[in-house]
C-alpha positions as CSV (number, residue, x, y, z in Angstrom):
1,M,-11.8,37.5,-11.9
2,K,-11.2,39.4,-9.3
3,S,-8.1,42.6,-10.0
4,L,-6.1,43.6,-7.2
5,K,-3.0,46.2,-6.8
6,N,-0.2,46.4,-4.9
7,P,-2.6,44.4,-1.3
8,D,-1.7,45.1,1.9
9,L,0.3,42.7,3.6
10,K,-2.5,43.2,6.1
11,E,-4.6,41.4,3.5
12,W,-2.5,38.6,2.4
13,A,-4.1,36.1,4.4
14,F,-7.1,36.7,3.7
15,L,-6.5,36.5,0.1
16,A,-5.1,33.1,0.6
17,K,-7.7,31.5,1.5
18,R,-10.0,29.1,-0.3
19,P,-13.2,30.0,-1.0
20,S,-14.8,26.7,1.1
21,K,-18.5,24.5,2.6
22,S,-19.7,25.3,6.0
23,I,-16.8,22.0,7.8
24,A,-19.9,21.3,10.3
25,E,-22.2,20.9,7.3
26,L,-20.3,18.6,5.0
27,D,-18.9,16.8,8.3
28,E,-23.5,16.5,9.1
29,I,-23.9,14.7,5.8
30,V,-20.1,12.6,5.0
31,D,-21.7,11.2,9.2
32,E,-25.1,10.5,7.8
33,V,-23.6,8.8,4.7
34,F,-20.9,6.0,6.8
35,D,-23.9,5.8,9.3
36,N,-26.0,4.6,6.6
37,I,-23.9,2.2,4.1
38,R,-22.2,0.1,7.9
39,Q,-26.0,-0.4,8.5
40,K,-27.3,-1.3,5.1
41,G,-23.9,-1.9,3.0
42,D,-24.8,-2.5,-0.6
43,K,-28.3,-1.4,-0.6
44,A,-27.2,1.9,0.5
45,L,-24.9,2.3,-2.6
46,F,-27.6,1.6,-4.9
47,E,-29.7,4.2,-3.3
48,Y,-27.2,6.3,-3.8
49,S,-26.7,6.2,-7.5
50,L,-30.1,6.6,-7.6
51,K,-30.1,10.0,-5.3
52,F,-26.5,11.9,-6.6
53,D,-26.0,10.5,-10.4
54,K,-29.7,9.5,-11.0
55,A,-28.4,5.9,-12.2
56,K,-30.7,2.8,-11.3
57,L,-27.9,-0.2,-11.3
58,K,-27.8,-3.5,-11.0
59,S,-24.5,-4.4,-9.8
60,L,-22.2,-2.2,-8.3
61,K,-18.8,-4.5,-9.8
62,I,-17.8,-4.1,-13.0
63,E,-17.0,-8.0,-14.7
64,Q,-13.6,-7.9,-16.1
65,D,-15.0,-9.0,-19.7
66,E,-16.2,-4.8,-20.0
67,L,-12.6,-4.4,-19.2
68,K,-11.4,-5.8,-21.5
69,T,-13.6,-5.4,-24.3
70,S,-13.3,-1.5,-23.0
71,S,-10.6,-0.8,-25.8
72,K,-12.5,-1.3,-28.8
73,N,-14.8,1.8,-27.7
74,I,-10.9,3.9,-27.4
75,S,-9.3,5.3,-30.6
76,K,-6.0,4.4,-31.5
77,K,-5.3,8.0,-31.5
78,L,-6.2,8.3,-27.8
79,R,-4.4,4.5,-26.8
80,N,-1.2,5.9,-28.4
81,A,-1.3,9.0,-26.1
82,I,-2.3,7.1,-23.0
83,D,0.7,4.8,-23.9
84,I,3.0,7.4,-23.9
85,A,1.9,9.1,-20.7
86,Y,2.4,5.2,-19.3
87,S,5.5,5.0,-20.1
88,N,6.4,8.6,-18.8
89,I,5.1,8.4,-15.7
90,S,6.3,4.4,-15.2
91,K,10.0,5.9,-15.6
92,F,9.3,8.9,-12.9
93,H,8.0,6.1,-10.6
94,K,10.4,3.9,-11.3
95,A,12.9,5.5,-10.4
96,Q,12.3,6.0,-6.8
97,K,12.6,2.7,-6.0
98,E,15.9,2.7,-2.8
99,K,18.4,1.1,-3.3
100,V,18.7,-1.6,0.4
101,Q,21.3,0.2,2.9
102,K,22.3,-2.0,5.4
103,I,24.4,0.3,8.0
104,E,26.9,-0.9,10.6
105,T,26.1,0.9,13.5
106,T,28.4,-0.7,16.1
107,S,30.0,-3.5,15.1
108,G,28.0,-6.3,15.7
109,V,24.9,-3.8,15.2
110,V,23.2,-3.7,10.9
111,C,20.2,-2.0,10.6
112,W,17.7,-1.7,7.6
113,R,14.9,-0.4,6.1
114,E,12.7,-1.9,3.5
115,S,10.1,-0.8,2.1
116,R,6.5,-3.3,1.8
117,G,3.4,-2.2,-0.4
118,I,0.0,-1.8,1.1
119,E,-2.2,-5.0,0.4
120,K,-4.5,-3.4,-0.1
121,V,-5.8,-0.1,-1.5
122,G,-8.4,2.1,-2.8
123,I,-8.2,4.3,-5.6
124,Y,-11.0,7.4,-6.1
125,I,-11.7,9.0,-9.5
126,P,-13.6,11.7,-10.2
127,G,-16.1,10.8,-13.0
128,G,-19.1,12.3,-14.1
129,S,-19.6,15.2,-16.9
130,A,-15.4,15.4,-16.3
131,P,-13.5,11.2,-16.2
132,L,-9.9,11.8,-15.4
133,F,-9.0,8.3,-16.9
134,S,-5.3,10.1,-16.7
135,T,-5.6,9.8,-12.7
136,V,-5.7,6.1,-12.5
137,L,-2.4,6.5,-14.5
138,M,-0.9,8.5,-12.0
139,L,-2.2,5.9,-8.9
140,A,-2.7,2.4,-10.4
141,I,0.9,2.5,-11.4
142,P,3.2,3.6,-8.7
143,A,0.2,1.7,-7.0
144,K,1.7,-1.8,-8.7
145,L,6.0,-1.1,-8.5
146,A,4.9,-0.9,-4.7
147,G,4.5,-4.1,-5.1
148,C,0.6,-3.7,-3.4
149,K,-1.3,-6.9,-4.4
150,E,-4.7,-5.6,-4.8
151,I,-6.2,-2.1,-6.1
152,I,-9.8,-1.2,-5.6
153,L,-10.8,1.5,-8.4
154,C,-14.3,3.6,-7.2
155,T,-15.2,5.6,-9.3
156,P,-18.9,7.1,-10.9
157,P,-21.5,6.0,-12.9
158,D,-23.2,8.1,-15.3
159,K,-27.6,8.8,-15.4
160,N,-27.0,5.1,-18.1
161,G,-25.3,3.4,-15.4
162,K,-22.0,3.2,-17.4
163,I,-18.2,3.5,-16.3
164,D,-16.8,6.8,-19.0
165,P,-14.8,3.6,-21.2
166,T,-11.7,5.6,-20.8
167,I,-11.5,4.6,-17.6
168,L,-11.8,1.6,-17.5
169,Y,-9.1,1.0,-20.6
170,V,-6.4,2.0,-18.5
171,A,-8.0,0.4,-15.5
172,N,-7.7,-2.6,-17.5
173,L,-3.9,-1.6,-18.6
174,V,-2.2,-0.4,-16.0
175,G,-3.3,-4.1,-13.6
176,V,-6.3,-2.5,-11.3
177,T,-7.5,-5.5,-9.7
178,S,-11.4,-4.1,-9.2
179,V,-13.2,-1.5,-10.6
180,F,-16.7,-0.6,-9.1
181,S,-20.1,1.7,-10.8
182,V,-19.7,3.9,-6.9
183,G,-18.7,8.0,-6.2
184,G,-18.9,10.7,-4.1
185,I,-18.4,10.1,0.5
186,Q,-20.3,7.0,-0.2
187,A,-17.1,5.7,-2.3
188,I,-15.1,6.8,0.5
189,G,-17.4,5.2,3.2
190,A,-17.8,1.8,1.1
191,M,-14.0,2.1,0.6
192,T,-14.0,2.4,4.8
193,F,-16.4,-0.3,6.0
194,G,-15.9,-2.9,3.6
195,T,-20.0,-4.5,1.5
196,K,-20.8,-7.7,0.3
197,S,-19.4,-6.3,-3.2
198,I,-16.8,-4.3,-2.1
199,P,-13.7,-4.9,0.2
200,A,-12.5,-2.5,2.5
201,V,-9.1,-1.1,2.5
202,S,-6.0,0.0,4.2
203,K,-5.1,3.6,2.2
204,I,-7.2,5.5,0.8
205,F,-6.2,7.9,-2.2
206,G,-7.3,9.9,-5.1
207,P,-9.0,13.8,-5.3
208,G,-12.3,14.7,-5.6
209,N,-14.5,17.4,-4.1
210,Q,-14.9,19.3,-1.5
211,Y,-17.4,16.2,-0.3
212,V,-14.7,13.3,-1.2
213,T,-12.1,15.6,0.9
214,A,-14.6,15.5,3.9
215,A,-14.8,11.8,3.5
216,K,-11.1,11.2,2.8
217,Q,-10.4,12.4,6.3
218,R,-13.9,11.2,8.0
219,A,-12.1,7.5,7.0
220,Q,-9.2,7.9,9.5
221,N,-10.7,8.1,12.4
222,F,-11.6,4.9,11.3
223,G,-8.3,3.3,11.3
224,V,-8.4,3.8,7.1
225,A,-5.4,6.2,6.4
226,I,-5.3,8.4,3.2
227,D,-3.2,9.9,0.9
228,M,-3.3,13.5,1.7
229,P,-6.4,15.6,2.2
230,A,-7.0,17.8,-1.5
231,G,-10.1,18.9,-2.6
232,P,-10.5,21.2,-5.0
233,S,-7.7,21.6,-8.4
234,E,-5.1,25.2,-8.5
235,V,-3.2,26.6,-10.1
236,L,-0.4,30.1,-8.8
237,I,0.6,31.6,-12.0
238,I,3.8,34.0,-11.8
239,A,4.3,36.7,-15.1
240,D,6.2,38.1,-15.7
241,K,6.1,41.2,-18.9
242,N,7.4,39.4,-20.8
243,A,4.9,36.3,-20.3
244,D,2.7,35.2,-22.9
245,A,-1.1,36.3,-22.1
246,E,-1.8,34.0,-24.6
247,F,-0.5,31.1,-22.8
248,V,-0.9,32.2,-19.2
249,A,-4.4,32.2,-19.4
250,A,-5.0,29.2,-21.4
251,D,-2.8,27.4,-18.0
252,L,-5.3,29.9,-16.1
253,L,-8.3,28.2,-17.6
254,S,-7.3,24.2,-17.6
255,Q,-7.5,24.5,-13.9
256,A,-11.0,26.4,-13.1
257,E,-12.8,23.7,-15.9
258,H,-12.1,21.2,-13.5
259,G,-14.8,22.0,-11.4
260,A,-16.6,24.7,-10.0
261,D,-15.5,24.7,-6.5
262,S,-11.7,25.3,-8.2
263,Q,-9.9,28.6,-8.0
264,V,-7.2,30.2,-10.0
265,I,-4.5,33.0,-8.9
266,L,-2.0,35.0,-11.7
267,L,0.9,37.4,-9.9
268,S,2.2,39.5,-11.4
269,T,4.5,43.2,-11.5
270,S,2.5,43.8,-14.5
271,D,-0.3,45.7,-14.6
272,K,0.2,45.2,-19.3
273,M,0.6,41.6,-18.8
274,I,-2.7,40.9,-16.3
275,E,-4.5,43.3,-18.9
276,A,-3.6,40.8,-21.3
277,T,-4.0,38.4,-19.8
278,Q,-8.0,38.8,-18.4
279,S,-8.3,39.7,-22.3
280,E,-7.1,36.5,-23.0
281,L,-9.9,34.8,-20.8
282,K,-13.1,36.5,-22.5
283,K,-11.7,35.1,-25.2
284,Q,-10.4,31.6,-24.8
285,L,-13.6,31.1,-22.1
286,K,-16.2,31.1,-25.0
287,K,-14.9,28.9,-26.8
288,L,-14.2,25.9,-23.8
289,P,-17.1,23.1,-23.3
290,R,-17.0,23.8,-19.6
291,K,-17.7,27.4,-20.0
292,E,-20.2,27.5,-17.3
293,V,-17.6,25.3,-14.8
294,A,-14.8,27.5,-15.6
295,A,-16.5,31.4,-15.2
296,E,-18.1,30.1,-11.5
297,A,-14.2,29.7,-10.8
298,L,-13.0,32.6,-12.0
299,K,-15.8,34.6,-9.6
300,N,-13.6,33.3,-6.8
301,S,-9.8,34.0,-8.5
302,L,-7.7,36.8,-8.1
303,A,-5.4,38.9,-9.9
304,I,-2.9,40.6,-8.2
305,Q,-0.4,42.8,-9.1
306,F,2.9,43.6,-6.7
307,K,5.7,45.6,-6.5
308,T,8.6,42.6,-6.6
309,E,8.7,39.5,-8.4
310,N,9.9,38.5,-4.5
311,E,6.7,39.9,-3.2
312,C,4.7,37.3,-5.8
313,M,7.1,34.1,-4.6
314,L,6.3,35.7,-1.0
315,F,2.4,35.2,-1.6
316,S,2.4,32.6,-3.6
317,N,4.9,30.2,0.0
318,L,1.5,31.7,1.7
319,Y,-0.9,30.7,-0.6
320,A,0.8,27.2,-1.1
321,P,-0.4,26.0,-4.1
322,E,-1.5,22.8,-6.1
323,H,0.5,23.7,-8.9
324,L,3.0,26.5,-9.4
325,I,3.6,27.6,-13.0
326,L,6.8,30.7,-13.2
327,A,6.6,32.0,-16.0
328,C,9.6,34.1,-15.8
329,E,12.5,34.3,-18.0
330,N,13.9,33.5,-14.9
331,G,11.9,31.3,-13.3
332,D,14.7,28.7,-12.1
333,E,16.0,31.3,-10.0
334,L,12.5,32.0,-9.3
335,A,12.4,27.4,-8.9
336,N,15.2,28.3,-5.8
337,K,12.8,30.4,-3.9
338,V,9.7,28.1,-3.8
339,V,9.0,27.0,0.4
340,N,5.9,25.8,-0.4
341,A,3.7,23.9,-3.8
342,G,2.4,20.7,-4.5
343,S,4.5,20.3,-8.3
344,V,6.4,23.4,-10.7
345,F,6.3,24.8,-13.7
346,I,9.4,26.0,-15.3
347,G,9.2,28.8,-17.2
348,K,6.5,29.7,-19.8
349,Y,6.3,26.6,-22.2
350,A,5.5,24.3,-19.1
351,C,2.4,24.0,-19.0
352,E,0.2,22.4,-16.6
353,S,-1.3,20.3,-18.4
354,A,1.6,18.2,-18.9
355,G,2.0,17.8,-15.1
356,D,-1.9,16.3,-15.7
357,Y,-0.4,14.1,-17.8
358,A,1.8,13.2,-19.7
359,S,5.3,14.4,-18.0
360,G,5.9,12.1,-15.8
361,T,5.1,13.4,-12.3
362,N,2.4,13.3,-10.2
363,H,-0.8,14.9,-10.9
364,T,-2.2,13.8,-7.5
365,L,-1.2,16.8,-5.3
366,P,-2.3,18.7,-1.8
367,T,-4.2,20.9,-1.9
368,N,-6.2,23.6,-0.6
369,G,-3.0,24.9,1.3
370,Y,-1.9,21.6,2.3
371,A,1.5,22.1,0.2
372,R,2.3,23.4,3.4
373,N,2.9,19.9,5.1
374,C,2.0,17.4,2.6
375,S,3.4,15.8,-0.4
376,G,2.2,14.4,-3.7
377,V,2.1,11.6,-4.3
378,S,4.6,9.3,-5.1
379,L,5.8,5.6,-4.8
380,D,6.5,5.7,-1.5
381,S,2.4,6.7,-0.3
382,F,2.1,2.9,-1.2
383,V,5.0,1.4,0.3
384,R,5.4,1.5,4.5
385,K,9.3,1.4,5.1
386,I,10.1,-1.5,7.7
387,T,13.9,-0.6,9.9
388,F,15.5,-4.3,10.8
389,Q,18.7,-5.1,13.0
390,K,20.2,-8.1,13.5
391,I,22.6,-8.6,16.3
392,S,25.5,-10.7,16.7
393,K,26.8,-12.1,20.3
394,K,29.8,-9.7,20.3
395,G,27.2,-6.3,18.4
396,I,24.8,-7.0,22.0
397,Q,28.0,-7.1,24.6
398,N,29.0,-3.6,22.2
399,I,25.8,-1.6,23.0
400,G,24.3,-4.1,26.0
401,P,25.6,-0.9,29.0
402,A,23.7,1.8,27.4
403,I,21.3,-0.1,26.9
404,E,21.0,-0.8,30.8
405,E,22.5,2.5,31.4
406,M,19.1,4.3,29.8
407,A,16.3,1.8,30.9
408,E,17.4,2.1,34.3
409,A,17.3,5.9,33.4
410,E,13.7,6.0,32.7
411,Q,12.7,2.9,36.0
412,L,11.5,0.4,32.8
413,L,14.1,-1.8,35.0
414,H,12.5,-5.5,33.6
415,T,14.5,-5.2,30.7
416,K,18.2,-5.0,32.0
417,M,20.0,-6.9,30.4
418,R,20.4,-10.7,32.2
């Protein structure tokens, strides 16, 4: 993890850039995979599973029997932990339901808005070496609460063609409609165009690497909406001199181990805090089962010392992190200065892992600077908000003259009242 001290303001924009692959390179790969799926359907999916996942599959769909019996492979302790997370995530997202408010804008004119669940949604769950079953909770729970009729889940198989049993267990628990063994760009393509096995969906959700992100963005060209252009995981921590270096290092590593293309940032006014955290990183890294992945991510990561906490906040808002941890005694005060962030964690005990798993907030968040203009997934992500108006004879008489006058000014005379 590279350390910097009081970088010049002119350098900030460069330091806030994420490591990334060539967009042209990514687009070329996505186009090739998408074209193959449109032309060959399931056959292309089987070929890509063999090529990328080293899995020779006989079927893409996971049968209901396998979903129902998956609990046998899950320890009671883990099932209890999942139950706690399920309860908290459900409470937080259920509270986001809006009550219908009918507003009489003019006497005889009543307007209101109602939410309708998107009928068919697709969920992408990264798998492989780090099967993110927690993301199934984060996406399927609000989808069910929103009233989505079909929830399609795609996740990559391991080399034996199997999906992690915990992903299957959670999918069954939360009511996912169908689960398919397909990952990467090809999963996004399948949910975009539809194949014999996998239905096309109206909106695709879920995190992934830069390839998956590029595929999701390209899906929009074919009329499929996405949750957000989220990519590799990231966290930014602002730590004061009284923060616990052991905690800070643990939070940095918890994101670094997500993937080699993840990025973690530490900001502090204290050089001693930065030094202590760097020391802790080396110590804790040795104990991680995914230490090679985390070590690679740390190569693209920064520890920056600034003169004031205000400068730390200014840089954070420029960077617009997916996760922002305020490990400071005045965390509440600094939280009021947050402009751009996906999710904020206040205080040294508010570890990022709490939001990842069980506090209740959603962990599907904007990355790569998109927190400047995108929100994390919520109940609203799974609904369409439709407006209604009911107008009486008296109501149309009240607003009719205004309608006629405005239509005439726009030279749309056919709308003139009869």
